TILUM-122589 format. One record per residue (C-alpha): residue number from 1; residue in three letters; x, y, z. Coordinates in pm, whole numbers. Each point is the difference from the previous one (the first is absolute). Layout:
BEGIN
@seq=NUM&type=ALA&x=X&y=Y&z=Z
...
***
This chain:
BEGIN
@seq=1&type=MET&x=-4547&y=-1065&z=2168
@seq=2&type=THR&x=67&y=130&z=355
@seq=3&type=ASP&x=5&y=367&z=94
@seq=4&type=HIS&x=375&y=-29&z=46
@seq=5&type=ALA&x=45&y=-149&z=-346
@seq=6&type=GLN&x=-225&y=260&z=-159
@seq=7&type=SER&x=182&y=289&z=165
@seq=8&type=HIS&x=335&y=-125&z=-126
@seq=9&type=ALA&x=-100&y=-134&z=-342
@seq=10&type=ILE&x=251&y=49&z=-278
@seq=11&type=ASP&x=-62&y=319&z=-195
@seq=12&type=VAL&x=-41&y=-97&z=-365
@seq=13&type=ARG&x=-138&y=324&z=-138
@seq=14&type=TYR&x=143&y=117&z=-331
@seq=15&type=LEU&x=140&y=305&z=177
@seq=16&type=LYS&x=187&y=-226&z=243
@seq=17&type=ILE&x=147&y=-203&z=-286
@seq=18&type=ILE&x=111&y=319&z=-173
@seq=19&type=ALA&x=134&y=148&z=325
@seq=20&type=ILE&x=228&y=-301&z=45
@seq=21&type=ALA&x=99&y=-3&z=-366
@seq=22&type=ILE&x=94&y=365&z=-60
@seq=23&type=PRO&x=306&y=17&z=230
@seq=24&type=VAL&x=112&y=-338&z=-136
@seq=25&type=ILE&x=-32&y=124&z=-357
@seq=26&type=LEU&x=206&y=309&z=77
@seq=27&type=ALA&x=257&y=-201&z=197
@seq=28&type=ASN&x=23&y=-270&z=-265
@seq=29&type=LEU&x=40&y=248&z=-282
@seq=30&type=ALA&x=311&y=124&z=179
@seq=31&type=MET&x=158&y=-342&z=-57
@seq=32&type=PRO&x=-17&y=-27&z=-382
@seq=33&type=PHE&x=63&y=374&z=-15
@seq=34&type=GLN&x=354&y=-80&z=113
@seq=35&type=SER&x=54&y=-243&z=-288
@seq=36&type=LEU&x=-166&y=250&z=-232
@seq=37&type=ILE&x=246&y=273&z=100
@seq=38&type=ASP&x=293&y=-239&z=-30
@seq=39&type=THR&x=-115&y=-114&z=-345
@seq=40&type=ALA&x=-62&y=357&z=-119
@seq=41&type=ILE&x=347&y=112&z=109
@seq=42&type=VAL&x=170&y=-296&z=-168
@seq=43&type=GLY&x=-223&y=40&z=-306
@seq=44&type=HIS&x=157&y=340&z=-64
@seq=45&type=LEU&x=361&y=-120&z=13
@seq=46&type=ASP&x=-16&y=-56&z=-379
@seq=47&type=ASN&x=88&y=-367&z=13
@seq=48&type=ALA&x=-263&y=-269&z=-60
@seq=49&type=ALA&x=224&y=-258&z=172
@seq=50&type=TYR&x=-23&y=199&z=325
@seq=51&type=LEU&x=-378&y=3&z=-19
@seq=52&type=ALA&x=-11&y=-369&z=-91
@seq=53&type=GLY&x=238&y=-73&z=287
@seq=54&type=MET&x=-225&y=190&z=238
@seq=55&type=GLY&x=-296&y=-209&z=-116
@seq=56&type=LEU&x=199&y=-318&z=59
@seq=57&type=ALA&x=116&y=116&z=343
@seq=58&type=ILE&x=-351&y=90&z=113
@seq=59&type=GLN&x=-134&y=-333&z=-122
@seq=60&type=LEU&x=276&y=-194&z=174
@seq=61&type=LEU&x=-65&y=189&z=321
@seq=62&type=SER&x=-366&y=-90&z=-36
@seq=63&type=LEU&x=94&y=-365&z=-44
@seq=64&type=VAL&x=216&y=13&z=313
@seq=65&type=LEU&x=-197&y=233&z=228
@seq=66&type=VAL&x=-362&y=-36&z=-106
@seq=67&type=SER&x=41&y=-376&z=43
@seq=68&type=PHE&x=14&y=83&z=371
@seq=69&type=ASN&x=-292&y=241&z=15
@seq=70&type=PHE&x=-183&y=-266&z=195
@seq=71&type=LEU&x=139&y=209&z=286
@seq=72&type=GLN&x=-256&y=263&z=-95
@seq=73&type=TYR&x=-296&y=-228&z=-66
@seq=74&type=ALA&x=55&y=-224&z=302
@seq=75&type=SER&x=44&y=300&z=230
@seq=76&type=SER&x=-312&y=164&z=-138
@seq=77&type=GLY&x=-227&y=-303&z=27
@seq=78&type=LEU&x=121&y=-99&z=346
@seq=79&type=ALA&x=-23&y=357&z=132
@seq=80&type=ALA&x=-351&y=45&z=-139
@seq=81&type=GLN&x=-125&y=-323&z=155
@seq=82&type=ALA&x=170&y=76&z=332
@seq=83&type=LEU&x=-159&y=345&z=6
@seq=84&type=GLY&x=-342&y=-147&z=-88
@seq=85&type=LYS&x=19&y=-244&z=290
@seq=86&type=MET&x=128&y=259&z=246
@seq=87&type=THR&x=-257&y=270&z=-76
@seq=88&type=TYR&x=-286&y=-250&z=-6
@seq=89&type=ALA&x=88&y=-159&z=332
@seq=90&type=THR&x=126&y=307&z=186
@seq=91&type=PRO&x=-78&y=322&z=-185
@seq=92&type=SER&x=181&y=209&z=261
@seq=93&type=HIS&x=315&y=-209&z=-13
@seq=94&type=THR&x=334&y=155&z=84
@seq=95&type=ASN&x=219&y=-308&z=-47
@seq=96&type=ASN&x=176&y=37&z=-332
@seq=97&type=ALA&x=251&y=-278&z=65
@seq=98&type=PRO&x=-149&y=-243&z=-258
@seq=99&type=LEU&x=24&y=265&z=-273
@seq=100&type=LEU&x=356&y=90&z=96
@seq=101&type=ALA&x=99&y=-367&z=-4
@seq=102&type=ILE&x=-130&y=-38&z=-357
@seq=103&type=LEU&x=216&y=292&z=-113
@seq=104&type=GLN&x=307&y=-122&z=188
@seq=105&type=ARG&x=-16&y=-346&z=-156
@seq=106&type=ALA&x=-34&y=151&z=-348
@seq=107&type=LEU&x=293&y=239&z=50
@seq=108&type=LEU&x=227&y=-274&z=133
@seq=109&type=LEU&x=-81&y=-216&z=-299
@seq=110&type=ALA&x=59&y=295&z=-236
@seq=111&type=ALA&x=340&y=68&z=153
@seq=112&type=ALA&x=105&y=-365&z=-26
@seq=113&type=ILE&x=-109&y=-31&z=-364
@seq=114&type=GLY&x=159&y=332&z=-93
@seq=115&type=LEU&x=333&y=-97&z=153
@seq=116&type=VAL&x=8&y=-324&z=-200
@seq=117&type=LEU&x=-83&y=186&z=-322
@seq=118&type=LEU&x=275&y=252&z=65
@seq=119&type=LEU&x=255&y=-276&z=60
@seq=120&type=ILE&x=-81&y=-176&z=-329
@seq=121&type=LYS&x=-32&y=325&z=-197
@seq=122&type=PRO&x=271&y=-78&z=-261
@seq=123&type=LEU&x=-161&y=-333&z=-89
@seq=124&type=LEU&x=-350&y=149&z=-17
@seq=125&type=ILE&x=109&y=276&z=-235
@seq=126&type=LYS&x=201&y=-228&z=-226
@seq=127&type=PHE&x=-255&y=-276&z=-38
@seq=128&type=GLY&x=-296&y=238&z=8
@seq=129&type=LEU&x=125&y=193&z=-302
@seq=130&type=GLN&x=72&y=-326&z=-180
@seq=131&type=LEU&x=-356&y=-108&z=73
@seq=132&type=LEU&x=-128&y=324&z=-150
@seq=133&type=ALA&x=213&y=-50&z=-314
@seq=134&type=ALA&x=174&y=335&z=43
@seq=135&type=ASN&x=220&y=134&z=-279
@seq=136&type=PRO&x=356&y=101&z=102
@seq=137&type=ASP&x=-60&y=378&z=7
@seq=138&type=SER&x=-332&y=-14&z=185
@seq=139&type=ALA&x=139&y=-265&z=240
@seq=140&type=LYS&x=291&y=230&z=87
@seq=141&type=ALA&x=-238&y=287&z=75
@seq=142&type=ALA&x=-227&y=-223&z=207
@seq=143&type=THR&x=295&y=-131&z=202
@seq=144&type=THR&x=118&y=352&z=82
@seq=145&type=TYR&x=-345&y=85&z=134
@seq=146&type=LEU&x=-55&y=-325&z=191
@seq=147&type=ASN&x=339&y=-2&z=175
@seq=148&type=VAL&x=-110&y=311&z=189
@seq=149&type=ARG&x=-373&y=-66&z=31
@seq=150&type=PHE&x=49&y=-338&z=170
@seq=151&type=TRP&x=127&y=178&z=313
@seq=152&type=GLY&x=-359&y=104&z=60
@seq=153&type=VAL&x=-167&y=-341&z=-29
@seq=154&type=ILE&x=-42&y=-43&z=376
@seq=155&type=ALA&x=-172&y=339&z=23
@seq=156&type=GLU&x=-225&y=-79&z=-297
@seq=157&type=LEU&x=-108&y=-332&z=153
@seq=158&type=MET&x=-71&y=170&z=333
@seq=159&type=ASN&x=-203&y=252&z=-196
@seq=160&type=PHE&x=-227&y=-283&z=-117
@seq=161&type=ALA&x=-62&y=-102&z=361
@seq=162&type=PHE&x=-84&y=354&z=112
@seq=163&type=ILE&x=-236&y=61&z=-293
@seq=164&type=GLY&x=-194&y=-320&z=68
@seq=165&type=TRP&x=-14&y=52&z=375
@seq=166&type=PHE&x=-131&y=356&z=-24
@seq=167&type=ALA&x=-245&y=-91&z=-277
@seq=168&type=GLY&x=-144&y=-297&z=187
@seq=169&type=GLN&x=-105&y=230&z=283
@seq=170&type=GLY&x=-142&y=262&z=-232
@seq=171&type=LYS&x=275&y=245&z=102
@seq=172&type=THR&x=57&y=94&z=-359
@seq=173&type=ARG&x=100&y=358&z=72
@seq=174&type=TYR&x=318&y=-136&z=161
@seq=175&type=MET&x=76&y=-174&z=-328
@seq=176&type=LEU&x=-43&y=335&z=-173
@seq=177&type=TYR&x=242&y=174&z=235
@seq=178&type=GLN&x=263&y=-271&z=-37
@seq=179&type=GLN&x=-22&y=-50&z=-377
@seq=180&type=GLY&x=-27&y=374&z=-60
@seq=181&type=LEU&x=325&y=60&z=187
@seq=182&type=ILE&x=176&y=-277&z=-195
@seq=183&type=ALA&x=-119&y=144&z=-333
@seq=184&type=VAL&x=102&y=357&z=77
@seq=185&type=LEU&x=342&y=-101&z=128
@seq=186&type=ASN&x=54&y=-226&z=-299
@seq=187&type=VAL&x=-67&y=280&z=-248
@seq=188&type=VAL&x=216&y=253&z=183
@seq=189&type=LEU&x=290&y=-236&z=62
@seq=190&type=THR&x=-6&y=-152&z=-350
@seq=191&type=LEU&x=3&y=340&z=-171
@seq=192&type=PHE&x=286&y=110&z=228
@seq=193&type=PHE&x=211&y=-312&z=-60
@seq=194&type=VAL&x=-60&y=-10&z=-376
@seq=195&type=PHE&x=13&y=368&z=-97
@seq=196&type=GLY&x=186&y=142&z=299
@seq=197&type=LEU&x=269&y=-264&z=45
@seq=198&type=ASP&x=-21&y=-153&z=-352
@seq=199&type=LEU&x=-24&y=-357&z=135
@seq=200&type=GLY&x=-220&y=-126&z=-285
@seq=201&type=LEU&x=-180&y=-330&z=51
@seq=202&type=ALA&x=176&y=-58&z=332
@seq=203&type=GLY&x=-141&y=332&z=122
@seq=204&type=VAL&x=-352&y=-104&z=-98
@seq=205&type=ALA&x=36&y=-319&z=206
@seq=206&type=LEU&x=163&y=177&z=296
@seq=207&type=GLY&x=-283&y=252&z=29
@seq=208&type=THR&x=-262&y=-277&z=12
@seq=209&type=THR&x=201&y=-208&z=250
@seq=210&type=LEU&x=43&y=284&z=248
@seq=211&type=ALA&x=-366&y=96&z=-34
@seq=212&type=PHE&x=-116&y=-349&z=97
@seq=213&type=TRP&x=221&y=-10&z=310
@seq=214&type=SER&x=-145&y=334&z=104
@seq=215&type=GLY&x=-345&y=-152&z=-46
@seq=216&type=VAL&x=78&y=-272&z=254
@seq=217&type=ILE&x=87&y=259&z=262
@seq=218&type=ILE&x=-318&y=202&z=-57
@seq=219&type=ALA&x=-212&y=-320&z=8
@seq=220&type=LEU&x=146&y=-101&z=336
@seq=221&type=TRP&x=-78&y=345&z=136
@seq=222&type=LEU&x=-358&y=-20&z=-131
@seq=223&type=THR&x=-37&y=-340&z=168
@seq=224&type=THR&x=91&y=147&z=338
@seq=225&type=LEU&x=-265&y=269&z=-49
@seq=226&type=HIS&x=-265&y=-246&z=-116
@seq=227&type=LEU&x=46&y=-254&z=281
@seq=228&type=GLY&x=104&y=249&z=267
@seq=229&type=VAL&x=317&y=-193&z=80
@seq=230&type=SER&x=363&y=94&z=49
@seq=231&type=TRP&x=283&y=-65&z=-243
@seq=232&type=ARG&x=130&y=-258&z=248
@seq=233&type=ALA&x=-331&y=-187&z=-14
@seq=234&type=LEU&x=30&y=-31&z=-377
@seq=235&type=PHE&x=307&y=-217&z=43
@seq=236&type=SER&x=-125&y=-199&z=302
@seq=237&type=ILE&x=-142&y=-341&z=-95
@seq=238&type=ASP&x=-295&y=-141&z=198
@seq=239&type=LYS&x=77&y=-372&z=14
@seq=240&type=ALA&x=-361&y=-78&z=89
@seq=241&type=LEU&x=-109&y=130&z=-341
@seq=242&type=VAL&x=292&y=-123&z=-207
@seq=243&type=THR&x=-96&y=-365&z=42
@seq=244&type=LYS&x=73&y=-305&z=-209
@seq=245&type=ASP&x=-358&y=-10&z=-131
@seq=246&type=SER&x=-5&y=369&z=-97
@seq=247&type=MET&x=332&y=-32&z=-182
@seq=248&type=LEU&x=-115&y=-315&z=-179
@seq=249&type=ARG&x=-313&y=179&z=-121
@seq=250&type=LEU&x=207&y=296&z=-118
@seq=251&type=PHE&x=243&y=-223&z=-189
@seq=252&type=SER&x=-280&y=-211&z=-146
@seq=253&type=LEU&x=-183&y=308&z=-128
@seq=254&type=ASN&x=324&y=154&z=-124
@seq=255&type=LYS&x=93&y=-321&z=-183
@seq=256&type=ASP&x=-326&y=-10&z=-193
@seq=257&type=ILE&x=3&y=371&z=-85
@seq=258&type=PHE&x=368&y=-24&z=-95
@seq=259&type=ILE&x=-78&y=-274&z=-253
@seq=260&type=ARG&x=-284&y=208&z=-144
@seq=261&type=THR&x=208&y=314&z=-21
@seq=262&type=LEU&x=297&y=-183&z=-147
@seq=263&type=ILE&x=-222&y=-138&z=-276
@seq=264&type=LEU&x=-141&y=347&z=-66
@seq=265&type=THR&x=343&y=160&z=-9
@seq=266&type=LEU&x=140&y=-272&z=-225
@seq=267&type=SER&x=-289&y=65&z=-236
@seq=268&type=PHE&x=91&y=366&z=-37
@seq=269&type=THR&x=367&y=-97&z=-18
@seq=270&type=TRP&x=-90&y=-226&z=-292
@seq=271&type=VAL&x=-167&y=296&z=-170
@seq=272&type=THR&x=315&y=206&z=54
@seq=273&type=ARG&x=211&y=-283&z=-145
@seq=274&type=LEU&x=-218&y=-2&z=-310
@seq=275&type=SER&x=58&y=375&z=-33
@seq=276&type=ALA&x=375&y=-42&z=47
@seq=277&type=GLN&x=12&y=-271&z=-267
@seq=278&type=SER&x=-159&y=250&z=-236
@seq=279&type=GLY&x=287&y=250&z=50
@seq=280&type=ASP&x=77&y=308&z=209
@seq=281&type=LEU&x=-247&y=213&z=-197
@seq=282&type=VAL&x=-299&y=-219&z=94
@seq=283&type=LEU&x=130&y=-43&z=354
@seq=284&type=ALA&x=36&y=377&z=48
@seq=285&type=ALA&x=-346&y=74&z=-143
@seq=286&type=ASN&x=-166&y=-261&z=218
@seq=287&type=ALA&x=192&y=123&z=306
@seq=288&type=ILE&x=-176&y=334&z=-47
@seq=289&type=LEU&x=-345&y=-143&z=-77
@seq=290&type=LEU&x=6&y=-248&z=288
@seq=291&type=GLN&x=43&y=293&z=237
@seq=292&type=VAL&x=-368&y=61&z=-81
@seq=293&type=LEU&x=-83&y=-339&z=150
@seq=294&type=SER&x=217&y=66&z=304
@seq=295&type=ILE&x=-154&y=340&z=73
@seq=296&type=SER&x=-355&y=-122&z=-67
@seq=297&type=ALA&x=47&y=-311&z=215
@seq=298&type=PHE&x=117&y=201&z=297
@seq=299&type=ALA&x=-298&y=234&z=-36
@seq=300&type=LEU&x=-250&y=-286&z=-34
@seq=301&type=ASP&x=161&y=-171&z=297
@seq=302&type=GLY&x=-158&y=272&z=215
@seq=303&type=VAL&x=-344&y=-158&z=-37
@seq=304&type=ALA&x=157&y=-347&z=22
@seq=305&type=VAL&x=134&y=102&z=342
@seq=306&type=SER&x=-352&y=108&z=98
@seq=307&type=ALA&x=-125&y=-342&z=-109
@seq=308&type=GLU&x=282&y=-170&z=189
@seq=309&type=THR&x=-48&y=200&z=319
@seq=310&type=LEU&x=-378&y=-32&z=15
@seq=311&type=SER&x=-15&y=-364&z=-111
@seq=312&type=GLY&x=270&y=-86&z=253
@seq=313&type=GLN&x=-195&y=164&z=280
@seq=314&type=ALA&x=-320&y=-176&z=-109
@seq=315&type=ALA&x=184&y=-333&z=-10
@seq=316&type=GLY&x=144&y=64&z=346
@seq=317&type=ARG&x=-358&y=34&z=130
@seq=318&type=ARG&x=-145&y=-275&z=-225
@seq=319&type=ASP&x=-245&y=261&z=-128
@seq=320&type=TRP&x=-66&y=-153&z=-343
@seq=321&type=SER&x=-301&y=213&z=-87
@seq=322&type=ARG&x=219&y=310&z=28
@seq=323&type=PHE&x=271&y=-181&z=-192
@seq=324&type=SER&x=-237&y=-51&z=-293
@seq=325&type=LEU&x=-92&y=368&z=2
@seq=326&type=ILE&x=367&y=96&z=12
@seq=327&type=ILE&x=67&y=-206&z=-316
@seq=328&type=LYS&x=-277&y=179&z=-189
@seq=329&type=ARG&x=75&y=356&z=107
@seq=330&type=THR&x=378&y=-12&z=-28
@seq=331&type=GLY&x=-42&y=-153&z=-348
@seq=332&type=ILE&x=-221&y=287&z=-111
@seq=333&type=VAL&x=244&y=260&z=132
@seq=334&type=SER&x=296&y=-184&z=-158
@seq=335&type=TYR&x=-141&y=-5&z=-351
@seq=336&type=GLY&x=-121&y=358&z=29
@seq=337&type=LEU&x=352&y=112&z=93
@seq=338&type=ALA&x=148&y=-206&z=-285
@seq=339&type=ALA&x=-222&y=176&z=-252
@seq=340&type=VAL&x=115&y=339&z=128
@seq=341&type=ILE&x=369&y=-100&z=-14
@seq=342&type=THR&x=-39&y=-132&z=-355
@seq=343&type=LEU&x=-153&y=332&z=-107
@seq=344&type=ILE&x=286&y=191&z=163
@seq=345&type=TRP&x=262&y=-210&z=-183
@seq=346&type=TRP&x=-179&y=57&z=-330
@seq=347&type=LEU&x=15&y=376&z=56
@seq=348&type=ILE&x=360&y=25&z=120
@seq=349&type=MET&x=172&y=-264&z=-215
@seq=350&type=PRO&x=107&y=255&z=-270
@seq=351&type=PHE&x=181&y=193&z=275
@seq=352&type=TYR&x=122&y=-300&z=199
@seq=353&type=LEU&x=208&y=-164&z=-275
@seq=354&type=PRO&x=215&y=304&z=-93
@seq=355&type=MET&x=57&y=59&z=371
@seq=356&type=MET&x=142&y=-351&z=38
@seq=357&type=THR&x=245&y=7&z=-292
@seq=358&type=ASN&x=131&y=217&z=-281
@seq=359&type=ILE&x=139&y=-294&z=-199
@seq=360&type=SER&x=-207&y=16&z=-319
@seq=361&type=GLU&x=-1&y=-373&z=-84
@seq=362&type=VAL&x=-108&y=-97&z=352
@seq=363&type=LEU&x=-262&y=274&z=6
@seq=364&type=ALA&x=-151&y=-110&z=-333
@seq=365&type=LEU&x=-25&y=-367&z=98
@seq=366&type=ALA&x=-150&y=83&z=340
@seq=367&type=ALA&x=-260&y=223&z=-167
@seq=368&type=ASP&x=-102&y=-283&z=-235
@seq=369&type=TYR&x=-85&y=-230&z=291
@seq=370&type=SER&x=-119&y=257&z=254
@seq=371&type=GLY&x=-363&y=-104&z=-48
@seq=372&type=PHE&x=71&y=-336&z=161
@seq=373&type=ALA&x=143&y=178&z=303
@seq=374&type=ILE&x=-284&y=252&z=28
@seq=375&type=VAL&x=-263&y=-270&z=64
@seq=376&type=LEU&x=215&y=-190&z=254
@seq=377&type=PRO&x=-193&y=141&z=301
@seq=378&type=LEU&x=-328&y=-149&z=-123
@seq=379&type=ILE&x=170&y=-326&z=-99
@seq=380&type=GLY&x=182&y=-43&z=332
@seq=381&type=VAL&x=-230&y=146&z=265
@seq=382&type=GLY&x=-183&y=-327&z=64
@seq=383&type=ALA&x=323&y=-180&z=83
@seq=384&type=TYR&x=102&y=257&z=262
@seq=385&type=TRP&x=-347&y=20&z=154
@seq=386&type=ILE&x=-49&y=-375&z=39
@seq=387&type=ASP&x=355&y=-39&z=132
@seq=388&type=GLY&x=-97&y=241&z=277
@seq=389&type=ILE&x=-302&y=-212&z=95
@seq=390&type=PHE&x=206&y=-319&z=29
@seq=391&type=PHE&x=291&y=166&z=179
@seq=392&type=GLY&x=-247&y=133&z=258
@seq=393&type=LEU&x=-110&y=-359&z=56
@seq=394&type=THR&x=367&y=-107&z=32
@seq=395&type=ALA&x=-101&y=-282&z=-237
@seq=396&type=GLY&x=357&y=-83&z=-89
@seq=397&type=LYS&x=-59&y=-346&z=-144
@seq=398&type=ILE&x=-275&y=118&z=-233
@seq=399&type=ILE&x=215&y=294&z=-114
@seq=400&type=ARG&x=286&y=-241&z=-70
@seq=401&type=ASN&x=-212&y=-257&z=-180
@seq=402&type=ALA&x=-166&y=267&z=-215
@seq=403&type=ALA&x=343&y=129&z=-107
@seq=404&type=ILE&x=112&y=-349&z=-100
@seq=405&type=ILE&x=-316&y=-51&z=-206
@seq=406&type=TRP&x=24&y=323&z=-197
@seq=407&type=ALA&x=377&y=-39&z=-50
@seq=408&type=VAL&x=-53&y=-339&z=-166
@seq=409&type=ILE&x=-226&y=180&z=-248
@seq=410&type=PHE&x=204&y=320&z=-35
@seq=411&type=PHE&x=348&y=-116&z=-99
@seq=412&type=PRO&x=-90&y=-211&z=-304
@seq=413&type=LEU&x=-262&y=256&z=-101
@seq=414&type=SER&x=254&y=284&z=23
@seq=415&type=PHE&x=258&y=-194&z=-200
@seq=416&type=TRP&x=-256&y=-53&z=-276
@seq=417&type=PHE&x=-98&y=370&z=8
@seq=418&type=TYR&x=364&y=106&z=-42
@seq=419&type=GLU&x=80&y=-249&z=-275
@seq=420&type=GLU&x=-310&y=99&z=-197
@seq=421&type=PHE&x=-25&y=375&z=61
@seq=422&type=GLY&x=338&y=133&z=121
@seq=423&type=MET&x=-35&y=334&z=179
@seq=424&type=LEU&x=-379&y=-33&z=-2
@seq=425&type=GLY&x=40&y=-341&z=160
@seq=426&type=ILE&x=200&y=152&z=284
@seq=427&type=TRP&x=-289&y=232&z=83
@seq=428&type=LEU&x=-257&y=-277&z=-30
@seq=429&type=SER&x=215&y=-188&z=252
@seq=430&type=VAL&x=-14&y=292&z=244
@seq=431&type=TRP&x=-379&y=11&z=-32
@seq=432&type=SER&x=-30&y=-375&z=50
@seq=433&type=ILE&x=191&y=11&z=331
@seq=434&type=LEU&x=-253&y=244&z=139
@seq=435&type=LEU&x=-313&y=-166&z=-136
@seq=436&type=LEU&x=98&y=-354&z=97
@seq=437&type=ARG&x=61&y=107&z=360
@seq=438&type=LEU&x=-352&y=141&z=20
@seq=439&type=LEU&x=-168&y=-296&z=-166
@seq=440&type=VAL&x=163&y=-272&z=211
@seq=441&type=LEU&x=-52&y=167&z=339
@seq=442&type=SER&x=-355&y=93&z=-100
@seq=443&type=GLY&x=-61&y=-370&z=-52
@seq=444&type=PHE&x=95&y=-74&z=361
@seq=445&type=LEU&x=-215&y=286&z=127
@seq=446&type=LEU&x=-302&y=-100&z=-207
@seq=447&type=THR&x=28&y=-363&z=110
@seq=448&type=ALA&x=-4&y=107&z=366
@seq=449&type=LYS&x=-298&y=228&z=-57
@seq=450&type=LEU&x=-202&y=-268&z=-178
@seq=451&type=SER&x=75&y=-245&z=279
@seq=452&type=GLY&x=-114&y=259&z=253
@seq=453&type=SER&x=324&y=-15&z=196
@seq=454&type=TYR&x=245&y=289&z=-32
@seq=455&type=GLU&x=155&y=-130&z=320
@seq=456&type=SER&x=143&y=-290&z=-199
@seq=457&type=LEU&x=235&y=248&z=-167
@seq=458&type=GLN&x=171&y=89&z=325
@seq=459&type=PRO&x=255&y=-223&z=176
@seq=460&type=ASN&x=-48&y=-90&z=363
@seq=461&type=PRO&x=140&y=268&z=230
***
């Protein structure tokens, strides 16, 4: 290794991994915190149909929006690799144009997708609730919420792009600033609209929508500070960087990640459908318990972002010895964090459930199955961690193929679980989604390691 390479080697110390992860954990927790507040408010309106409707609405939004979170993963992987190449070749670089171009392409794509979703909103809500097998009362509540919340879809998709772009460069504190502002505004506005103006479910949705649009503005401002550019430069396209080849790579990567994410979202939508078929009581209880998965996933994603950022930089330099070390150390930190989160959930669960609802039947059923939710961090951490490794590689085709493989196993397995075990089968289905993702991607990683060629995992630049 040359003196230049040694002096600019990727820092893979445990402290570095944790330093990247902590702001992401705090920023990410702000995201499910919004759904948590919304659910808690609705859970105290003394109507199980409202709570069930909220669960349906959140799941449908996940189906629609999370299907496009390739905007986050593509932006993160591409930004990390671009930064790795730039700092390795010219450590004192001042040309941030390639990084800005990555963000601009992602934001343009987010705006285009969001506009289409807004235009077809009535159809999405109607057919989405039919897909989820909503009962009339819960469907009415979900529709009330979604009719308002859809006005923020463009902002939420842009939010994906900003999160990925900041994370890929290791600028995780900017994520914290942006997501923290969104969370605070959401709580304040939602409480005002619901209890101050008595807008009910529509007020819950309006508070979240306005908070996300505010987040776009703060993210744009943070971008000008980070790159040292003017607001005008943010909206000026460099045609030399927005080339046919760069757009084709972006669309190719987005296509593969979209397929993977769509499969993942459909899997959780299937779980929600099974809950809905079991009645509003089961649906409401699972809506509360699955918040545990949402909160835990966003926390664990902090280390996954570390894995993604560092593996992406290593891949950009073709530094495969560092890449191997990154796999090991981020895995250790991930499982250590998962153990801590599981312990926390075990301690706070008796306080968490009454906070989420005062409906006695829902509370009793949720308590009966809370043990399955408590261990979700340990069950799911491997899936999030290994996703981060492959997203850092921008290995879109492998990510897509892995999703197809585990989906072929999951859906018939889940159907059998539900038919045989009912409510227990629903929770075994949730566990199987997480474990199958880890097992299949681990197979690809192990095959590359045994062949001595991690480089085979990464597409040609």
